[in-house]
C-alpha positions as CSV (number, residue, x, y, z in Angstrom):
1,X,79.0,42.9,97.2
2,X,82.5,41.0,97.3
3,X,84.3,41.4,100.5
4,X,87.7,42.8,99.8
5,X,91.0,42.0,101.5
6,X,94.1,44.1,101.2
7,X,97.2,42.2,100.8
8,X,100.9,43.3,100.1
9,X,102.0,41.8,96.7
10,X,104.5,39.1,97.4
11,X,106.9,40.2,94.7
12,X,107.4,43.2,92.2
13,X,105.3,42.7,89.1
14,X,107.5,41.1,86.3
15,X,108.2,43.8,83.5
16,X,107.6,41.5,80.7
17,X,104.6,40.6,78.3
18,X,102.9,37.2,78.9
19,X,99.8,35.9,77.3
20,X,98.5,33.1,79.6
21,X,94.9,32.7,78.1
22,X,92.9,33.9,75.3
23,X,92.2,37.6,75.5
24,X,90.0,38.2,77.3
25,X,90.5,35.3,79.7
26,X,87.7,33.3,81.4
27,X,87.7,35.3,84.7
28,X,87.8,38.6,82.7
29,X,84.7,37.3,80.7
30,X,82.9,36.3,83.8
31,X,83.4,39.8,85.5
32,X,82.4,41.5,82.3
33,X,79.0,39.7,82.2
34,X,78.6,41.2,85.9
35,X,79.4,44.6,84.6
36,X,77.0,44.3,81.9
37,X,74.2,43.5,84.5
38,X,75.1,46.5,86.7
39,X,76.9,49.2,84.6
40,X,75.4,51.9,82.4
41,X,75.8,50.8,78.7
42,X,77.0,54.4,78.0
43,X,80.3,53.5,79.3
44,X,82.7,52.1,76.2
45,X,85.5,49.7,76.6
46,X,88.7,49.3,74.8
47,X,89.6,45.9,76.1
48,X,87.4,43.8,78.2
49,X,89.9,42.7,80.6
50,X,89.7,43.3,84.3
51,X,93.2,44.6,86.0
52,X,94.5,42.9,89.1
53,X,97.8,44.6,89.4
54,X,99.8,47.4,87.5
55,X,103.4,48.9,87.8
56,X,106.0,50.3,85.5
57,X,105.0,49.5,81.8
58,X,102.8,46.3,82.8
59,X,99.2,45.8,83.3
60,X,98.3,42.4,84.7
61,X,94.7,40.9,84.6
62,X,92.8,38.6,86.8
63,X,93.6,35.7,84.6
64,X,97.4,36.2,84.8
65,X,97.9,38.0,81.4
66,X,100.4,40.7,81.4
67,X,100.1,43.7,78.9
68,X,102.6,46.2,77.7
69,X,100.8,49.4,78.8
70,X,100.9,51.8,75.8
71,X,97.8,53.8,77.1
72,X,99.0,54.9,80.8
73,X,95.2,55.2,81.5
74,X,94.9,57.8,78.7
75,X,98.1,59.7,79.7
76,X,97.5,59.5,83.4
77,X,99.9,57.2,84.9
78,X,103.0,58.6,83.6
79,X,104.9,58.0,86.6
80,X,103.7,54.3,86.7
81,X,100.4,53.0,88.1
82,X,102.0,52.0,91.4
83,X,104.5,54.6,91.8
84,X,106.3,54.2,95.4
85,X,106.6,58.1,96.1
86,X,102.8,58.5,95.1
87,X,101.6,55.4,97.5
88,X,103.7,56.6,100.3
89,X,102.4,60.2,100.4
90,X,98.7,59.0,99.7
91,X,98.9,56.6,102.4
92,X,100.4,59.0,105.0
93,X,97.6,61.5,104.2
94,X,95.1,58.5,104.6
95,X,96.2,58.4,108.3
96,X,95.5,62.1,108.8
97,X,92.3,62.7,106.9
98,X,90.8,62.2,103.6
99,X,88.6,65.4,103.1
100,X,87.8,68.6,104.6
101,X,86.7,70.8,101.5
102,X,89.4,73.6,100.9
103,X,86.5,76.1,100.8
104,X,85.7,75.0,104.4
105,X,89.0,74.5,106.2
106,X,92.4,74.7,104.7
107,X,95.4,72.7,104.3
108,X,98.9,73.3,103.1
109,X,99.2,70.6,100.4
110,X,96.6,72.6,98.4
111,X,98.9,75.7,98.5
112,X,102.1,73.8,97.7
113,X,100.6,72.3,94.6
114,X,99.5,75.7,93.4
115,X,102.9,77.1,94.2
116,X,104.8,74.5,92.3
117,X,102.5,75.1,89.3
118,X,102.9,78.7,89.5
119,X,106.7,78.2,89.2
120,X,106.7,75.6,86.4
121,X,104.1,76.4,84.0
122,X,105.2,78.7,81.1
123,X,105.2,82.3,81.2
124,X,107.5,84.9,82.7
125,X,104.6,86.4,84.7
126,X,103.1,86.6,88.2
127,X,100.6,83.8,88.4
128,X,97.9,82.2,90.6
129,X,96.3,78.6,90.5
130,X,93.0,77.0,91.1
131,X,92.5,73.3,91.6
132,X,89.6,71.3,90.6
133,X,89.0,67.5,89.9
134,X,88.7,66.8,86.3
135,X,90.0,68.2,82.9
136,X,86.6,69.2,81.9
137,X,86.4,71.2,85.0
138,X,89.6,72.9,84.3
139,X,88.4,73.8,80.8
140,X,85.1,75.2,82.2
141,X,86.6,77.1,84.8
142,X,89.2,78.7,82.4
143,X,86.3,80.0,80.2
144,X,84.6,81.2,83.5
145,X,87.7,83.2,84.5
146,X,88.2,84.6,80.9
147,X,84.6,85.8,80.9
148,X,84.8,87.5,84.3
149,X,88.2,89.2,83.3
150,X,86.9,90.4,79.9
151,X,83.3,90.9,80.3
152,X,82.8,89.1,77.0
153,X,80.6,86.0,76.1
154,X,82.2,83.9,73.1
155,X,84.9,81.2,73.0
156,X,87.1,80.1,69.9
157,X,88.1,76.7,69.5
158,X,89.5,74.8,66.4
159,X,88.9,71.6,64.2
160,X,90.0,68.3,65.8
161,X,89.7,69.6,69.3
162,X,88.8,67.8,72.4
163,X,88.1,69.4,75.6
164,X,85.9,67.1,77.6
165,X,82.4,65.5,78.1
166,X,80.4,68.2,80.1
167,X,77.9,70.3,78.3
168,X,80.2,73.3,77.6
169,X,83.1,71.3,76.8
170,X,81.2,68.9,74.3
171,X,80.4,72.1,72.6
172,X,84.0,72.8,72.4
173,X,85.0,69.4,71.3
174,X,84.9,68.8,67.4
175,X,84.1,64.9,67.4
176,X,80.6,64.2,67.2
177,X,80.4,60.3,67.8
178,X,80.8,59.4,70.6
179,X,81.2,62.7,72.3
180,X,78.4,65.1,71.3
181,X,75.8,62.7,69.8
182,X,72.4,62.8,71.1
183,X,73.5,65.3,73.7
184,X,72.1,68.7,72.4
185,X,71.2,71.3,72.4
186,X,74.8,72.6,73.4
187,X,75.9,76.2,74.3
188,X,75.8,78.6,71.3
189,X,78.7,81.0,72.5
190,X,81.4,78.5,71.0
191,X,82.8,79.1,67.6
192,X,85.2,76.9,65.6
193,X,88.2,77.8,63.5
194,X,90.2,75.7,61.2
195,X,93.5,74.3,62.7
196,X,96.8,74.0,61.0
197,X,96.8,70.3,60.5
198,X,100.0,69.4,58.4
199,X,98.5,66.3,56.9
200,X,95.0,67.5,56.2
201,X,95.0,71.1,55.3
202,X,91.5,72.8,55.9
203,X,91.7,74.6,52.7
204,X,91.9,71.3,50.8
205,X,95.5,71.6,49.7
206,X,98.0,68.9,49.1
207,X,99.3,67.0,52.2
208,X,102.2,68.7,53.6
209,X,101.4,71.9,52.1
210,X,99.9,73.5,55.0
211,X,100.7,77.1,55.7
212,X,100.4,78.3,59.2
213,X,100.0,81.9,57.9
214,X,96.9,80.8,55.8
215,X,95.4,78.9,58.9
216,X,95.9,82.1,61.0
217,X,94.3,84.2,58.3
218,X,91.2,81.9,58.6
219,X,91.3,82.6,62.3
220,X,91.3,86.3,61.8
221,X,88.4,85.9,59.2
222,X,86.3,84.0,61.9
223,X,86.9,86.7,64.5
224,X,86.2,89.5,62.2
225,X,82.9,87.9,61.1
226,X,81.9,87.6,64.7
227,X,83.5,90.5,66.1
228,X,86.9,90.0,68.0
229,X,85.5,92.2,70.9
230,X,82.8,89.4,71.5
231,X,85.5,86.8,72.3
232,X,86.7,86.0,75.9
233,X,88.9,83.2,75.3
234,X,90.8,81.2,72.6
235,X,91.4,77.6,73.6
236,X,93.9,75.3,71.9
237,X,95.7,72.0,72.7
238,X,99.5,72.5,71.9
239,X,99.3,69.0,70.5
240,X,95.7,67.9,69.8
241,X,94.8,64.6,71.7
242,X,91.7,62.9,70.8
243,X,91.7,64.7,67.6
244,X,94.7,62.5,66.4
245,X,98.0,63.8,68.1
246,X,98.1,66.5,65.7
247,X,101.3,68.7,66.0
248,X,100.3,72.0,64.4
249,X,102.5,73.5,61.7
250,X,105.3,75.7,63.0
251,X,104.4,79.2,63.8
252,X,100.5,78.5,64.5
253,X,100.7,78.8,68.3
254,X,103.1,81.7,68.0
255,X,100.5,83.4,65.6
256,X,97.6,82.8,67.9
257,X,99.5,84.3,70.6
258,X,99.8,87.5,68.5
259,X,96.1,87.5,67.4
260,X,95.1,86.9,71.1
261,X,97.2,89.9,72.0
262,X,95.9,92.1,69.3
263,X,92.2,91.7,70.2
264,X,92.6,91.3,74.1
265,X,91.3,87.6,74.0
266,X,92.5,85.2,76.7
267,X,94.7,82.6,75.2
268,X,94.3,79.2,77.0
269,X,96.6,76.4,76.5
270,X,94.9,73.2,77.2
271,X,97.8,71.1,78.3
272,X,95.5,68.3,80.0
273,X,96.9,65.5,78.0
274,X,100.2,67.0,76.4
275,X,101.4,68.4,79.8
276,X,103.2,67.1,82.8
277,X,106.3,65.8,80.8
278,X,104.5,63.7,78.4
279,X,106.4,65.4,75.3
280,X,109.6,65.5,76.7
281,X,109.4,69.1,78.0
282,X,107.2,69.8,81.2
283,X,104.6,71.5,79.0
284,X,104.1,70.9,75.2
285,X,103.8,74.6,74.3
286,X,107.5,75.0,75.4
287,X,108.5,73.6,72.0
288,X,106.9,76.7,70.4
289,X,108.1,79.2,73.0
290,X,104.6,80.2,73.6
291,X,102.8,80.9,76.9
292,X,99.1,80.9,77.4
293,X,97.6,83.4,79.7
294,X,96.1,80.2,81.4
295,X,97.5,76.8,81.3
296,X,95.5,73.8,82.1
297,X,96.8,70.7,83.7
298,X,95.1,67.4,84.6
299,X,95.6,63.8,83.7
300,X,99.2,63.0,84.7
301,X,99.3,65.9,87.4
302,X,98.5,63.5,90.3
303,X,99.7,60.1,89.2
304,X,96.2,58.4,88.8
305,X,94.1,60.4,91.5
306,X,91.7,63.0,90.1
307,X,93.3,66.5,90.1
308,X,93.2,69.3,87.6
309,X,94.5,72.9,87.6
310,X,94.0,76.3,86.0
311,X,97.3,78.2,86.3
312,X,97.5,81.8,84.8
313,X,98.1,85.4,85.1
314,X,97.2,87.0,88.5
315,X,95.1,89.7,87.2
316,X,93.0,87.1,85.2
317,X,92.8,84.5,88.0
318,X,92.0,87.2,90.7
319,X,89.3,88.8,88.5
320,X,86.7,86.2,89.8
321,X,84.6,87.1,92.8
322,X,85.3,85.2,96.1
323,X,83.3,81.9,96.0
324,X,82.9,82.0,92.2
325,X,85.4,79.2,92.1
326,X,85.5,75.9,93.8
327,X,83.9,72.5,94.2
328,X,83.4,70.0,97.0
329,X,86.3,67.7,95.8
330,X,88.5,70.5,94.2
331,X,92.0,69.8,95.4
332,X,91.1,66.9,97.5
333,X,94.0,66.5,100.0
334,X,94.9,62.8,98.8
335,X,95.3,63.9,95.3
336,X,97.4,67.2,96.4
337,X,99.9,64.7,98.1
338,X,99.8,62.6,95.0
339,X,100.8,65.6,92.9
340,X,103.6,66.7,95.3
341,X,105.0,63.0,94.7
342,X,104.7,63.5,90.9
343,X,106.6,66.9,91.3
344,X,109.3,65.0,93.3
345,X,109.6,62.4,90.4
346,X,110.3,65.1,88.0
347,X,113.1,66.9,89.9
348,X,116.0,65.2,88.7
349,X,114.9,65.3,84.9
350,X,115.1,61.7,84.5
351,X,111.4,61.5,83.4
352,X,111.9,64.2,80.7
353,X,114.8,62.4,79.3
354,X,112.8,59.3,79.2
355,X,110.0,60.7,77.2
356,X,112.7,61.9,74.6
357,X,114.4,58.5,74.5
358,X,110.9,56.9,74.0
359,X,110.4,59.1,70.9
360,X,113.9,58.2,69.5
361,X,113.3,54.4,69.9
362,X,109.7,54.7,68.5
363,X,111.0,56.6,65.6
364,X,113.6,54.0,64.9
365,X,111.0,51.2,64.8
366,X,107.9,52.9,63.5
367,X,108.8,55.7,61.3
368,X,110.1,53.6,58.4
369,X,106.7,52.1,58.1
370,X,105.5,55.2,56.4
371,X,107.9,54.6,53.4
372,X,107.4,51.1,53.4
373,X,103.6,50.6,53.9
374,X,101.4,52.8,51.7
375,X,98.5,52.8,54.3
376,X,100.7,54.3,57.0
377,X,100.4,57.8,55.8
378,X,102.1,59.5,58.8
379,X,104.0,59.0,61.9
380,X,103.8,62.0,64.4
381,X,104.0,63.4,67.8
382,X,106.6,64.4,70.5
383,X,108.2,62.6,73.2
384,X,105.9,59.9,74.7
385,X,102.9,61.1,72.7
386,X,102.9,59.5,69.3
387,X,100.7,58.3,66.6
388,X,100.4,56.4,63.3
389,X,97.6,57.6,61.0
390,X,96.1,55.0,58.5
391,X,94.5,56.0,55.3
392,X,94.4,55.2,51.6
393,X,97.8,56.5,50.4
394,X,96.4,58.1,47.0
395,X,93.2,59.7,48.5
396,X,93.8,60.2,52.2
397,X,90.6,58.4,52.8
398,X,90.6,57.4,56.5
399,X,90.8,53.6,57.2
400,X,89.5,53.4,61.0
401,X,88.8,49.5,60.1
402,X,92.5,49.1,59.7
403,X,93.2,51.0,63.1
404,X,90.7,49.0,64.9
405,X,92.2,45.8,63.4
406,X,95.7,46.4,64.4
407,X,94.8,47.5,67.9
408,X,92.6,44.4,68.4
409,X,95.5,42.1,67.2
410,X,98.0,44.0,69.5
411,X,95.6,43.3,72.5
412,X,95.6,39.7,71.6
413,X,99.4,39.6,71.8
414,X,99.5,41.4,75.0
415,X,100.0,45.0,73.8
416,X,97.5,47.5,75.1
417,X,97.2,50.4,72.2
418,X,94.5,53.0,71.9
419,X,92.9,54.6,68.6
420,X,92.0,58.1,68.4
421,X,91.5,60.7,65.7
422,X,88.3,62.5,64.1
423,X,87.8,59.5,61.9
424,X,89.1,56.8,64.3
425,X,91.8,55.9,62.2
426,X,94.9,56.9,64.4
427,X,96.9,54.4,66.7
428,X,98.2,56.4,69.4
429,X,100.9,55.5,71.9
430,X,101.1,56.9,75.5
431,X,103.6,54.5,77.3
432,X,104.3,55.6,80.9
433,X,107.4,57.5,81.2
434,X,109.0,54.9,83.5
435,X,108.8,52.0,80.8
436,X,112.1,50.1,80.4
437,X,113.7,50.1,76.9
438,X,113.3,46.2,76.6
439,X,109.6,46.4,77.3
440,X,109.2,49.4,75.0
441,X,110.9,47.6,72.2
442,X,109.0,44.4,72.6
443,X,105.8,46.2,72.4
444,X,106.9,48.3,69.5
445,X,108.1,45.3,67.8
446,X,104.5,43.6,68.2
447,X,102.9,46.7,66.9
448,X,105.1,47.1,63.7
449,X,104.6,43.4,62.9
450,X,100.8,43.6,63.3
451,X,100.7,46.6,61.1
452,X,102.9,44.7,58.4
453,X,100.5,41.7,58.6
454,X,97.3,43.8,58.7
455,X,98.5,46.0,55.8
456,X,99.5,42.9,53.7
457,X,96.1,41.2,54.3
458,X,94.3,44.5,53.2
459,X,96.4,45.0,50.1
460,X,94.1,43.3,47.5
461,X,91.3,45.5,48.7
462,X,93.3,48.5,48.4
463,X,94.4,47.8,45.1
464,X,90.8,47.2,44.1
465,X,89.5,50.4,45.5
């Protein structure tokens, strides 16, 4: 093992893009070889560079390359990867203790995180919160809570859904490769209904013709077929993340709320990626004026430390027997202190305003590409959760090859982008909410230029298809 020394950085990390070597550079390539020798090949990699420092909107690797961060650790480091408040609170907690297990002896930071979430998650009703470590844990515990409260077994999920990598959440996730492939058999109490995807209507209609009413009728048909009285929970992402940053047709979430109420089904809002200010409101479901009976938080909740939460109606949350919820690391004290620091960062409203400003700038730079470049078939999202979908303009045949080529070219120029979508044909943007305007525009300019160049190179193939 390499001996580590902890040093205080001599100067703030420059908030500018800088490509010092080929990407990846020589030190990253060397470290990647060591990774291959010691780490399971089951872990994928987007960009094989090893990060040395990160702050604001920049990631700096061991070769001195500085990348504009349009990933935020998949929507985790919204307040920045080295946020001062987070560092200070966690450091102070480190001096006191690192762990006791909340189910053994208590500590107040756990309670204070729950209190804040009870006060700030959508829903004008009395709430309780349970803390866990990962998003998948939050999803699974929401299902446990719904089953305990209703006495029913089944769970309804939707096309394009992503809910995690555990056995139950894999069954709830729509995308097979890489998430479900080779891992069956999966739980059988999970049923899938069509979503209200505006670009790709589930009934095969023309793009842009999706009708929330038709999608809701399909949900009712699914429930009728299986028996609505058998469903404990209906789980939906208010903006679908891994499925492609899909914003559902207006009225769809409100319609699900009505259906859930009619049949006594617990409506679970999976806000793991879209929540905690990512979309310009604290929770994405606020745009639709819809509150889940249970709301799930994770990812950005603790500024990079593992923490997740289920917050919901008191009568549901308290339906579980004592000892039925928990986990050794659930609500770890370091993560709770980090979350309290994140909450402080949201107090003055600046981060939410920043998310909305990021959207405005991105729309200015990227939205014109839809009209100008045929393969860019849609720009979508809210706040700092934005995406471009790439497909043949006439057939909507997905073009994951273009998404991968665009992302790789951005990486080479010092801009970290991610792909997603059921077909892998979506470029997604998740910049930290603290990114400055100059850095944001630089990164968007690189992305726009790469898209134009890649689309132009692909034009002969498109015309011949």
